[in-house]
Structures are given as C-alpha cells and as structure tokens.
C-alpha positions in Angstrom: -140.5 -77.5 40.0 -138.8 -77.4 43.4 -135.2 -76.6 44.1 -134.5 -80.3 44.9 -136.6 -81.7 42.0 -134.7 -84.2 39.9 -134.4 -82.4 36.5 -133.1 -84.0 33.3 -131.7 -81.5 30.8 -131.5 -83.3 27.5 -128.9 -81.6 25.2 -127.2 -79.9 28.1 -124.1 -79.0 26.1 -125.9 -77.4 23.3 -126.8 -73.7 22.7 -130.1 -73.7 24.7 -129.4 -76.7 27.0 -126.2 -75.2 28.4 -128.0 -71.9 29.0 -130.8 -73.7 30.8 -128.3 -75.5 33.0 -126.7 -72.1 33.8 -130.1 -70.6 34.6 -131.2 -73.4 36.8 -127.9 -73.5 38.8 -128.1 -69.7 39.3 -131.6 -70.1 40.7 -130.4 -72.7 43.2 -131.6 -76.0 41.6 -129.3 -78.7 43.0 -130.5 -82.0 41.5 -129.7 -81.7 37.8 -129.2 -84.8 35.6 -127.6 -84.9 32.2 -125.6 -87.2 29.9 -123.2 -86.6 27.1 -124.1 -88.1 23.8 -121.3 -90.7 24.2 -123.0 -91.7 27.5 -126.6 -91.7 26.3 -127.7 -91.7 22.6 -131.2 -90.4 22.7 -131.9 -92.0 19.3 -131.5 -95.4 21.0 -134.8 -96.5 22.4 -133.4 -99.2 24.7 -130.8 -96.8 26.1 -133.4 -94.1 26.8 -135.8 -96.6 28.4 -133.0 -97.8 30.7 -132.1 -94.2 31.6 -135.6 -93.2 32.6 -136.2 -96.4 34.5 -133.0 -95.9 36.5 -133.0 -92.1 37.0 -136.7 -91.4 37.4 -136.5 -87.7 36.8 -139.4 -85.5 37.9 -139.0 -82.8 35.2 -137.5 -82.8 31.7 -136.2 -80.1 29.4 -136.0 -81.6 25.9 -133.4 -79.3 24.3 -131.6 -82.0 22.4 -132.0 -82.0 18.7 -130.1 -82.2 15.4 -129.9 -78.6 14.2 -128.3 -76.6 11.4 -128.5 -73.8 8.9 -130.1 -73.7 5.5 -127.2 -75.7 3.8 -127.3 -78.5 6.4 -131.1 -78.7 6.5 -131.3 -79.1 2.7 -128.3 -81.4 2.3 -129.0 -83.9 5.2 -132.7 -84.1 4.9 -133.0 -87.7 5.9 -130.8 -87.2 9.0 -132.8 -84.3 10.2 -136.2 -85.9 10.1 -135.0 -89.3 11.4 -132.8 -88.2 14.2 -135.2 -85.6 15.5 -138.2 -87.9 15.4 -136.2 -90.6 17.2 -135.0 -88.3 20.0 -138.5 -86.8 20.5 -140.3 -90.2 20.4 -137.9 -91.8 22.9 -137.8 -89.0 25.4 -141.4 -88.0 25.4 -142.7 -91.6 25.5 -140.3 -92.6 28.3 -141.1 -89.5 30.2 -144.8 -90.5 30.2 -143.9 -94.1 31.2 -141.7 -92.9 34.0 -144.4 -90.6 35.4 -142.5 -87.4 34.7 -144.5 -84.5 36.2 -143.6 -81.9 33.7 -141.7 -81.7 30.3 -140.8 -78.8 28.1 -140.2 -79.6 24.4 -138.2 -77.2 22.3 -139.1 -76.8 18.7 -138.5 -74.0 16.1 -140.5 -71.3 14.3 -139.6 -73.1 11.0 -142.8 -75.1 11.8 -144.8 -72.3 10.2 -145.8 -72.1 6.5 -143.3 -70.6 4.0 -145.8 -67.8 3.2 -147.1 -67.4 6.7 -148.8 -64.1 7.6 -146.5 -61.9 9.6 -146.0 -61.8 12.5 -146.6 -65.5 13.0 -149.3 -66.5 15.5 -149.5 -69.9 17.0 -152.8 -70.6 15.2 -151.1 -70.3 11.8 -149.6 -73.8 12.2 -150.5 -76.3 9.4 -152.3 -73.7 7.4 -150.1 -73.8 4.2 -147.0 -75.4 2.6 -143.7 -75.4 4.5 -140.4 -73.9 3.3 -138.8 -76.7 1.2 -135.2 -76.4 2.4 -136.1 -77.2 6.1 -139.3 -79.2 5.6 -138.0 -82.5 7.1 -136.8 -80.7 10.3 -140.1 -78.7 10.5 -142.2 -81.8 10.2 -140.3 -83.5 13.0 -140.9 -80.5 15.2 -144.5 -80.4 14.4 -144.7 -84.1 15.3 -143.2 -83.2 18.7 -145.9 -80.6 19.3 -148.6 -83.0 18.4 -147.0 -85.7 20.5 -147.0 -83.5 23.6 -150.6 -82.4 23.0 -151.8 -86.0 22.4 -150.1 -87.4 25.5 -151.6 -84.6 27.5 -155.1 -85.3 26.2 -154.9 -89.1 26.4 -152.8 -89.7 29.5 -153.1 -86.4 31.5 -149.4 -85.5 31.2 -148.2 -82.0 31.6 -146.0 -81.6 28.5 -145.5 -78.1 27.1 -144.1 -77.1 23.7 -142.2 -73.9 23.0 -141.1 -72.6 19.6 -138.1 -70.2 19.8 -137.2 -67.9 17.0 -133.6 -67.9 15.7 -131.3 -68.3 18.7 -127.7 -67.3 19.2 -125.3 -67.1 22.1 -122.5 -69.0 24.0 -121.9 -72.6 22.8 -123.4 -71.9 19.4 -122.3 -74.0 16.4 -119.6 -72.2 14.3 -119.1 -75.0 11.8 -119.3 -73.1 8.5 -121.1 -75.9 6.7 -123.7 -76.6 9.4 -124.2 -73.4 11.4 -127.0 -70.9 11.4 -126.6 -67.5 9.8 -125.5 -65.4 12.8 -122.6 -67.6 14.1 -121.6 -68.3 10.5 -121.3 -64.6 9.6 -119.5 -63.9 12.9 -116.9 -66.5 12.3 -116.4 -65.7 8.6 -115.8 -62.0 9.5 -113.5 -62.9 12.4 -111.4 -65.0 10.0 -111.7 -62.2 7.3 -110.5 -59.6 9.8 -107.5 -61.8 10.7 -106.7 -62.2 7.0 -106.9 -58.5 6.3 -104.5 -57.8 9.2 -102.2 -60.7 8.1 -102.8 -62.1 11.6 -101.8 -65.7 11.0 -101.6 -66.5 14.7 -105.3 -65.8 15.1 -106.2 -67.7 11.9 -104.3 -70.7 13.0 -105.6 -70.6 16.5 -109.2 -70.5 15.2 -108.6 -73.4 12.9 -106.9 -75.4 15.6 -110.0 -75.0 17.7 -112.5 -75.8 14.9 -110.9 -77.2 11.7 -112.8 -76.6 8.4 -113.1 -79.9 6.5 -110.0 -81.2 8.3 -108.0 -78.1 7.6 -106.4 -76.8 10.8 -103.8 -74.3 11.9 -100.9 -76.7 11.1 -101.6 -76.6 7.4 -99.8 -74.4 4.9 -101.0 -70.9 4.1 -102.0 -72.0 0.6 -104.2 -74.8 2.0 -105.8 -72.5 4.5 -106.4 -69.8 2.0 -108.1 -72.3 -0.4 -110.5 -73.6 2.3 -111.3 -70.1 3.3 -112.1 -69.2 -0.3 -114.4 -72.2 -0.6 -116.5 -70.8 2.3 -116.6 -67.3 0.9 -113.6 -65.6 2.6 -111.4 -64.3 -0.1 -108.1 -62.6 0.8 -105.8 -60.5 -1.3 -103.3 -63.2 -1.9 -101.1 -64.5 -4.8 -102.6 -67.9 -4.2 -105.9 -66.6 -5.4 -104.6 -64.7 -8.4 -105.2 -61.3 -6.8 -103.0 -58.5 -5.8 -101.7 -58.2 -2.3 -103.0 -55.2 -0.4 -106.6 -55.4 -1.8 -109.7 -55.7 0.4 -110.8 -59.0 1.9 -114.2 -60.2 0.7 -116.7 -62.2 2.8 -119.6 -63.8 1.0 -123.1 -63.7 2.5 -125.5 -66.5 1.5 -128.4 -65.1 -0.5 -129.5 -61.5 -1.4 -129.5 -60.2 2.1 -133.2 -59.2 1.7 -134.9 -61.8 4.0 -135.7 -60.6 7.5 -135.0 -62.7 10.6 -135.7 -62.4 14.3 -133.0 -63.3 16.8 -133.2 -64.2 20.4 -130.3 -64.4 22.9 -130.0 -68.0 24.1 -129.9 -67.0 27.8 -133.2 -65.1 27.3 -134.6 -68.3 25.8 -133.4 -70.3 28.8 -135.0 -67.9 31.1 -138.3 -68.2 29.3 -138.1 -72.0 29.5 -137.4 -72.0 33.3 -140.1 -69.4 33.8 -142.7 -71.7 32.1 -141.6 -74.8 34.0 -141.8 -72.9 37.3 -145.0 -71.0 36.7 -147.2 -72.4 33.9 -148.9 -75.7 33.0 -150.5 -77.2 29.9 -153.9 -76.1 31.1 -152.8 -72.5 30.8 -152.3 -72.8 27.1 -155.4 -74.7 26.1 -157.4 -72.5 23.7 -161.2 -72.0 24.0 -163.3 -74.3 21.9 -163.9 -78.0 21.5 -160.6 -78.9 19.7 -157.3 -78.6 21.5 -154.8 -77.3 18.9 -151.9 -74.9 18.8 -151.0 -75.2 22.4 -147.4 -74.4 21.7 -145.9 -71.1 22.7 -143.8 -68.7 20.5 -140.7 -67.4 22.2 -139.3 -64.3 20.5 -138.7 -60.6 20.6 -141.3 -59.5 18.1 -138.6 -57.6 16.2 -136.7 -58.5 13.1 -133.8 -57.3 10.9 -132.7 -57.9 7.3 -129.8 -60.3 6.7 -128.0 -57.4 5.0 -128.4 -55.2 8.1 -127.5 -58.1 10.4 -124.2 -58.7 8.4 -123.4 -55.0 8.7 -124.1 -55.0 12.4 -121.8 -57.9 12.9 -119.2 -56.3 10.7 -119.3 -53.2 12.8 -119.0 -55.1 16.1 -116.1 -57.1 14.9 -114.5 -54.1 13.1 -114.0 -56.0 9.9 -113.0 -53.5 7.2 -113.5 -55.7 4.2 -116.2 -56.1 1.6 -119.5 -58.0 2.1 -120.6 -59.8 -1.0 -124.3 -61.0 -1.2 -124.5 -64.0 -3.4 -128.0 -64.0 -4.9 -127.3 -67.3 -6.7 -128.0 -69.0 -3.4 -131.6 -69.4 -2.1 -132.9 -66.9 0.4 -135.4 -69.3 2.0 -138.5 -67.7 3.6 -138.4 -64.0 3.1 -139.7 -63.1 6.6 -140.0 -65.1 9.8 -141.2 -62.9 12.7 -143.0 -64.3 15.7 -146.0 -62.9 17.4 -145.0 -63.2 21.1 -148.3 -62.1 22.6 -149.0 -65.5 24.2 -145.7 -65.6 26.1 -146.2 -61.9 27.1 -149.6 -62.7 28.4 -148.1 -65.6 30.4 -145.7 -63.1 32.1 -142.4 -63.2 30.3 -140.5 -60.8 27.9 -137.0 -60.9 26.3 -134.4 -58.6 27.8 -131.2 -58.6 25.7 -131.1 -56.5 22.5 -129.5 -57.9 19.3 -126.6 -55.4 19.4 -125.8 -56.2 23.0 -126.2 -60.0 22.3 -123.7 -59.8 19.4 -121.2 -58.0 21.6 -121.5 -60.7 24.3 -121.3 -63.5 21.8 -118.2 -62.2 20.1 -116.5 -61.6 23.4 -117.3 -65.3 24.3 -116.0 -66.5 20.9 -112.7 -64.7 21.3 -112.2 -66.3 24.7 -112.7 -69.7 23.1 -110.2 -69.2 20.3 -107.5 -67.8 22.6 -107.9 -70.2 25.6 -105.2 -72.8 26.2 -107.4 -75.9 26.2 -107.0 -78.3 23.3 -110.7 -79.1 23.3 -112.6 -77.6 20.3 -115.2 -75.0 21.3 -117.8 -76.2 18.9 -120.3 -78.0 21.2 -122.1 -81.1 20.1 -125.3 -82.4 21.6 
C-alpha cells in the first residue's frame, strides 16, 4: 500500500474497522473510502457491484461482519450464516472483478474445532467438529478463508485471511443480549456499581445511550430494575422482594471455568495494517503440493479464565457487589488459545496487556455515557 492508495475499509464503524481507520490515518494514508450501512448494504450484490465499479479501490480491509456473543450466535443462527456469507461473497468477488491489488479478510478463531489441541495452530482447521453454539458463524468464516485461497490460486489475486482471537476496545458492542463476554461484563458491572451507589443519574444516562429492550432512562425505577434483573443485575430493592442495603449481584454466564484469550482492538488494527504494508499471500503459502491453512492467527498467546476476567473487570471498575456464576448456562468451548508463532515470524507482536486494555476501554466507555450527544454509542456496522 502507498500513502495515496485508494483503500476501502468495509465495516469502518465497527470495533476493528474503526481502529483500522484510526491506524491508517495516523500513518498518513489520505485516500480512505468507506460507507455506512445505510449507504451501502454489503449483503446487496447489485449495490456492492456498483460500488466497486464506481470507486475502483486498490486495497480492501474486509472488517464488516455480523458478530455477537454466545447467546446471539446460538439464537440467530440463520442470520449469522446468511449475512456473513453474503457480505464475504459480494466483497471478495467484486474485489477480484475490480482488480483490487490486495485484500485482507478478517475472520475469527471460532473456526477451530471445539476440542482443538491448545494452543491452536493454523493447521488444526477442519480437523474435528465445531462448537455447536457458533457453528453457523464459524462455517461462514471458514468459507471466507477458502474463498480467498481459491481466488488466489485460480485468479492470481493477493487476498490474505487473518483470524483474530477475542477482541475488545473502543466502539465495542455493549448490547447485553448480543455482546461478547468482556464488554457485557463491563457494562453489567458498571450498571451494578451505579445501582449499589444508588446513582440513578448514571443508570439513566447509560440507558439513554443504549436502551435495553426498549427500556431507557425515562422509565420508572421499577421498570429499570426489572430489566436489569432479567440480565443478571440484581439490586437490593423492594421491587425484587429483597431488603434494602444488601449487596448487588451480577450474574456471569456459565461456570467461569472456560479460558479465553483477549486482544486489544487497536493492536489488531496494527497487525492488519502491518500485513497489508509488508506481507503478501505468497509469504503464507506452506510447503507441499496442497495450499491449505494460509490464514494467520492474530493473538497474544496468553489466556485467562472467565472467572478471573470477571474479577479483573470488577477490580478495575471498583464494583463492590457479588459475582454469581450461573452454571445452568452453557460454557461453550473450554479453552481457545491461539498459537501466534506465524504472525510473530512475519514480524508482528501484540503490545497492550489485558489489564491496561480494560483500563483504556472503561475510560472510553465512561466518556460515551457522560457525553452530551444524543447519539447512542453502540456502533453498528
């Protein structure tokens, strides 16, 4: 890529896409192209075709996707496989037709088998059964990897796939039904802290920015307490049949035993830009007659239990209440740790620790809930 290369960032308002834009701008790239979903629906083949024919980008970051946590993945299975396949198929195919010089496709480490050996190496792809709760999403992402490989082999394109571990950071999704574990826990404990301090101004400000099932800061205390209880935030309130003055409880999905790896989104963006600037598909072709597993894991190589993650967030937020681990809910895969040796060999390593990242993310979150803008801070692709 050159500083004046025309670069299309698909999903520029999302967690990774916004970080990629920030990284590119900081490095002096001046010809960035992006569209809001209302302006360009990437599921619409005709619209995507017209966009590429008109704009003719030289490079593409495909960071747009339908994403969510374990509840959303298991509930909206059809949506996750359909929408992600449509986005990928349209963008990758039209990038080929428009003669795009380089494309980076972002997937997820959920592509690996449920009982994958740890840490997960790229060559473990398609060696066993996928985790059931996110199988549709994983299959879509696997299809994206194979699509990039296949277009490279048949048409000589330069399309690279990267598989990030669990990401978190500015512009994350804090919708309690659809978010991933880290932002969900952060918001639940933020609301729990406000509840234990009887800080209704903060509670209402948060709900005005991001209502929960239509409940916002203008609703009554009883309505707000009921919706918080539904999502595992139980205050000491007469509305709940408890005694005032008792501790606030925040429920954590599952037993807390599964281990997860987390990567700061701006580290991920830096890895993406590094690859687009310095590496090509030919750099990731393995030895042998068959070209497989050309994707690149992006991670830290370190993990933490969900229980310890929850306690770390609790400490950073200074929530004094009780964490309740609900083992009636499924844990999902017990461990998902990437082996990042390939990206290390290519010349890149993560820089931001989990503790530092949580500090930065909560600081960002507080600014969003206290700013004067009426625009919700939950960013949609």
